[in-house]
N, C-alpha and C positions, 0 to 999 in steps of 0.2 A: 708781347707786339708779335717776339721770334713765333708762339703760334698760331697769329693768324697768319706769316709768313708761309710758312709749311704746317700743314696740317696733324702732321707725323709729332707731333711735339704735345698736339692736341691732349687731354683725358680721352684716353679708348672711350665708346659711349655708341651704342655697348659696343660687346664683347670683339673685340677684332678679328677679322680675319685670318687662323693665322699661312703665315707667307709659305710658298713654295721653297717647301727644304732640298740644297742644292745635292745630287749627288756625291758622290752612293752614299749610300744607308753604312751608318756606322755598328748607329748599336737599338736595340729595340725592348720597352721598358716599359713594366704597367706599376705604377704607385695612389698606392693604395692608404685608406682610413689617416687622411695629410688635418694634420691639426693645424691649423696658422695661425701664431702670436708679432701682433709685431708693438713697435713704438718710435714717436717719433723722435729725432735726432736730429743739430748744428746739419745746416747743410755741410757747413765748414770741415764737421766732425767725419761725415759720410765722403770729403773730396780726399782726404790725408789716404784712406784706402782702394780709391779710382789708380787704373794700372796708369798706365802715357794712353791720350789718346781719348778717356773717355771723363766722363763730368758724372755725377750724380744727379740722377733720376728723383726730380724733386714735385709734392702735391702740393697741396693747399699750405704751400709754405714750406713745408719741411722734407729731410729726408731721412726715409724709414725704415729699420732694422727690424728685421725678421727671428726667429727660431719657429721653425718647421719642421715635426717628426711624421716621420707618414712609412709605409712598406714597398720595399723594393719588392717586383714581382716578377717569373717568368725572363731575365734583364737580361738578354741574348749581342752577342754581333752582330754586327748587318743582318739578313731578315730571317737569320737563323734561327733554328731550335731555339728556346732558351739554355742558359749554362745551371747543371743540373744543382743545385745545394749553392753554389759563388753566385748564379745569378738572385738570388730570394735571402733576405735581409733585411732587418731594422736598421734605419736612417734619421738623423735629426743632424740637420744643420742652421746657420746662423750664416746670413744674408744678406744683404744690402742689395741697393737698385742705381744701377746706370743708365749712361745715355749714351746715346754719339752724337758727333755735332750735327749729320743729314737723320736726326731724329731716331736711329736704331735703340732698339731698349732693354737689356738685358738683366741678372743678376751681375750680383760680385761678390763669392761664397769667398768667409772670410775662419769659415771650417765648415767638416763633415765627418760627423762619428759612425763609426758600422764597427759593428763585428767579425765582420771576413777581412785578415790582416793579407791575404793574396789581390782581393778589391784594394784595399788602403796601398800598400805598397804600388801597385801597375797604377790608379790613376795619381799619384802625389809624383812617381817619374813622369808623366805628361801633366806635371805642374798644375793638378788640380791639388785643396790640401785636408786633404782627407788625413781622422786622425783612427787609431787602433781600440776602440774602446769595448767594453758592455755595455748593450741596449736594451732598451726590453721593451714588449709593447702589451700596452693592459687596455683589455673590454671587459667591461665589469659590467652584466646584465640588471641589476640588482636597480642604481642608477645611473645605468645606460649609457655611462661616461665612455671617453676614451682616453686614452693617455699615454709616454712614452716616457721612461728611462733612462738617463745614460751615467756608467763611473767611468771613467778611462781609465788608461793601465801604464800611463807615467803621468803626471803632473799634477792627478789630485783633481781637477776641474769633474763635477756634475751637475746634475739634472735631474728634476723631474716635476711634469706638468700633466696635467688634467683639465680636460673639462665636458659638456654637458650636450653637444650637436641637438640643434632645434629642429626636426627634420623634416615639421612642416611646413617648415621657409623658408623660400630661396633668394638671395644676399642677390642680387645686381648692382647694384650702389656705384658708384665711377671709384670708391678709391680702393675696396673689395676686386674691382674689374684690375683698376690701377698696380695691384703690388704681385696678381695672378695671376695676373696676361702677358705672362714673357714667354718668349723663344728664345733664348735663348740664351748663354752665360759670359760674358766677359774676364779671363784668366791673363795671368802673366806667365810666357813662356819661352828660359831661352834669352831673354834681354828683347822679346815683341811681346806688344800685347796679340792675344785672339780673341776672336767671337766662334765659338761652337753653334751652330746654330739647332735644334730643335723645331718640335711640332706636336699639334695636342686640339682636340678637343676643347672646351671650352668647361673650364671648370667649375663642375652641377656642385655648388657652393649654401652652405648654411651657416646664421649664423651660431653658435656656441655660450654656455654660461662657464667661466671659469673658475675652474672649483680647486687649485692646487698648484702650485706653482712654489717653484726651488731649484733656481737656475744661477747657475754659476761659470755656464757658459761661452752667455752674452761678455759679459767682462773678463774671462780668459778669451775674449779673443779681441781684444780693446774696446770695445765700447761703453759708455756710461746711462742705463735706465733707471731711472724711480718710479716707483708703487707700477701697480696693473696695468697694464697692455693695451693700449688706447682702442685692438682691433682682435676678435679671438675668428675664429673663419674653423669650419669645417669640411675637406667633401667627400666621397664612401673609392672619386679616387681617375687621375684618364691612364690610357694607353699613350704613349710618348714614343716617338723616333727622332734621333740628331746625324742631322749630317757632315759633312766635312767642313773642316775651320776657315776661320784665313784671317787672314796678319789685318791689322784694324791701322789705318794711316798712321803716325801722331806726328 
């Protein structure tokens, strides 16, 4: 019923237009070679991880947890040039999907692994749960696979996953759009829930065949999944910009 009364709550079809980004631009990044693995999880399980003022964003009766690897490239502050060395690194994150009462969609990060300590410390100071880890990107010409590996310097959690993208097909189904058409993140910072908006063009999405998965990051984040992922996607990437955060009413 609420989806009929508020069109923002219905599944986007096709790609929704990115909302106008509130100025000023605080960061410019490129995300490349993205590999998305997703599992269904109970809504009640995801709700326990939501910051105050937001709820799980449900699709097809389920919440979803994602394990996503990508290559950060040319990250820079504002509209300025990319930051040398620190603006390029590999990242693997575990995330859930969130929604405000007015229909604003976002993601809630449970963890983000990266190998740039300065980036990790700066992001953690802003309330983003980065973890310092040894992260690797792997691309094999022999089988066309793309993959990522993580080994944390503390705690011992690790992950390794890879898939072969089907680059001759383009994915536009509602579930894939629901999981990737996200224009902001929800996070807790000093007792407040913040929404940090971003904007980017539509992800060019392709189905991918999973060939390797040995993951401990999802369970380390407090989520329990079983079996292979329900969705495996690949994208060559997008450019994104982040705007001024706002406080979410709780």
